[in-house]
C-alpha positions as CSV (number, residue, x, y, z in Angstrom):
1,M,-9.2,69.8,15.8
2,E,-7.9,71.7,18.8
3,E,-6.2,68.5,20.0
4,D,-3.7,68.9,17.1
5,A,-2.4,72.2,18.3
6,P,-0.1,70.9,21.2
7,E,1.3,68.3,18.9
8,S,2.2,70.8,16.2
9,E,3.9,73.0,18.8
10,H,6.1,70.1,19.8
11,S,6.9,69.2,16.2
12,R,8.6,72.5,15.5
13,M,12.2,72.0,14.5
14,A,15.1,74.3,14.2
15,K,17.1,74.2,10.9
16,I,20.8,73.9,11.6
17,T,23.3,74.1,8.8
18,Y,26.4,72.0,9.5
19,I,29.3,72.7,7.1
20,E,32.1,70.2,6.8
21,F,35.7,71.5,6.5
22,G,35.6,70.8,2.8
23,G,32.5,72.9,2.3
24,K,29.8,70.3,2.0
25,E,26.6,71.5,3.8
26,H,24.1,69.5,5.7
27,V,20.8,71.3,6.6
28,I,19.2,69.3,9.4
29,D,15.9,69.8,11.3
30,V,16.8,69.5,15.0
31,K,14.2,69.2,17.7
32,P,14.5,72.0,20.3
33,G,15.8,70.6,23.6
34,L,18.5,68.5,21.9
35,T,22.0,69.8,21.5
36,V,23.7,70.8,18.2
37,M,25.9,67.7,18.7
38,E,22.9,65.4,19.2
39,G,21.4,66.8,16.0
40,A,24.6,66.0,14.1
41,V,25.1,62.5,15.5
42,K,21.4,61.5,15.0
43,N,21.7,62.5,11.4
44,N,25.1,61.1,10.7
45,V,26.7,64.4,9.9
46,P,30.5,63.7,9.3
47,G,33.0,65.8,11.2
48,I,31.4,65.7,14.7
49,D,32.8,62.6,16.4
50,A,31.3,63.2,19.9
51,D,33.5,60.5,21.5
52,C,32.2,61.2,25.0
53,G,28.6,61.2,24.0
54,G,27.9,64.8,25.0
55,A,29.4,64.8,28.5
56,C,31.7,67.7,27.9
57,A,34.6,65.4,28.6
58,C,36.4,65.6,25.2
59,A,36.6,68.1,22.4
60,T,35.6,66.0,19.5
61,C,32.4,67.9,18.8
62,H,34.3,71.2,18.3
63,V,32.5,73.6,15.9
64,Y,32.9,77.2,14.7
65,V,29.7,79.2,15.3
66,D,28.9,81.5,12.4
67,G,29.5,85.1,13.5
68,A,25.9,86.1,13.1
69,W,25.0,83.5,15.8
70,T,27.7,83.8,18.4
71,G,25.5,86.1,20.6
72,K,22.6,83.6,20.5
73,T,24.4,80.4,21.4
74,G,25.5,81.6,24.8
75,E,28.9,81.8,26.5
76,R,31.3,79.0,27.1
77,N,31.3,77.7,30.7
78,A,34.5,76.9,32.5
79,M,34.3,73.1,31.7
80,E,33.9,73.9,28.0
81,E,36.8,76.3,28.1
82,S,38.9,73.5,29.7
83,M,38.0,71.0,27.1
84,L,38.7,73.4,24.2
85,D,42.3,73.5,25.4
86,F,42.5,70.0,23.9
87,A,41.1,71.0,20.5
88,E,43.2,72.1,17.5
89,N,42.8,75.5,15.8
90,V,40.6,77.0,18.5
91,E,39.1,80.4,17.5
92,P,37.1,83.0,19.4
93,N,33.9,81.5,17.9
94,S,34.9,77.9,18.8
95,R,32.3,76.0,20.8
96,L,31.6,72.4,21.8
97,S,28.4,71.5,20.0
98,C,27.4,69.3,23.0
99,Q,27.1,72.6,25.0
100,I,24.8,74.4,22.6
101,K,21.1,73.6,23.4
102,V,18.8,74.0,20.4
103,T,16.0,76.4,20.9
104,D,13.5,78.0,18.6
105,E,15.8,81.1,18.5
106,L,18.5,79.0,16.9
107,D,16.4,78.2,13.8
108,G,18.9,79.0,11.0
109,L,22.1,78.4,13.0
110,V,25.2,77.8,10.9
111,V,28.2,75.9,12.4
112,R,31.4,74.9,10.6
113,M,33.6,71.9,11.4
114,P,37.3,72.1,11.9
115,E,39.7,70.1,9.7
116,S,40.1,67.5,12.4
117,Q,38.6,66.7,15.8
118,H,41.8,65.0,17.1
């Protein structure tokens, strides 16, 4: 039975709530180690285009991090700041979801999508 313990540790998932601009919610289990963008793309969440595939080379995975979570998702780096210059309707809580690594601490994270990614 002890052999099952490591597998159960690796099978933990963080629940991430993605909210489309129109208000539709998608609650997705995302494996720690992936990014918030990868969780959306792997689960066909509309509103995150991810044109560059997560290379921080576009701004088509722009999200608004819920206020309760901004301190837990980390700070924007210089490259992310630069890419957000290309996004529309950037707010203080704007992030590129490809730059938010999912951890156990982000279980319950809520992100909202902008009206458009282009």
